[in-house]
C-alpha positions as a printed Julia matrix, in Angstrom:
56×3 Matrix{Float64}:
 -11.37  -10.65    5.31
 -10.23  -11.39    8.99
 -13.61  -12.98   10.36
 -12.07  -16.7    10.04
  -9.07  -15.83   12.47
 -10.83  -16.57   16.02
  -9.98  -19.14   18.54
 -12.43  -21.43   19.76
 -14.34  -18.45   22.48
 -15.24  -16.51   18.8
 -12.39  -13.7    19.68
 -10.25  -12.39   17.71
  -6.69  -13.56   16.85
  -5.34   -9.75   17.11
  -1.62  -11.07   16.57
  -2.11  -13.17   13.57
  -3.96  -10.5    12.33
  -1.17   -7.77   13.02
   1.42  -10.03   11.63
  -0.63  -10.73    8.62
  -0.47   -6.74    7.99
   3.29   -6.53    8.75
   3.87   -8.95    5.95
   1.77   -6.87    3.77
   2.87   -3.54    4.24
   6.69   -4.87    4.5
   7.05   -4.79    1.05
   6.28   -1.56    0.55
   7.82   -0.19    3.18
  11.54   -1.84    1.73
  10.49   -0.67   -1.73
   9.71    2.81   -1.12
  12.78    4.72   -0.13
  14.67    3.09   -3.78
  11.92    4.15   -5.6
  10.47    7.38   -3.9
  12.24    9.62   -7.16
  10.75    7.19   -9.65
   7.05    7.34   -7.94
   7.15   11.06   -7.46
   8.09   11.64  -11.15
   5.24    9.95  -12.3
   2.98   11.76  -10.65
   4.83   14.64  -12.13
   5.16   13.6   -15.44
   1.2    12.56  -15.99
  -0.04   15.93  -14.39
   1.98   17.68  -17.01
   0.44   14.98  -19.71
  -2.73   16.2   -18.62
  -1.92   19.72  -18.64
  -0.99   19.51  -22.11
  -4.05   17.86  -23.1
  -6.5    20.19  -21.5
  -4.7    23.17  -23.34
  -5.07   22.09  -27.0
């Protein structure tokens, strides 16, 4: 993916790659604190549904 981000000497442009990583992670880091309760409840309810199917 990052093979195209090189300078004239063929060295990677680390600052550009790092900026892209931050831009990709920023929405996740901003939304997780607000959606944490729903995120965790989704795991717990999914686990309960799986257990009910096994019991039957």
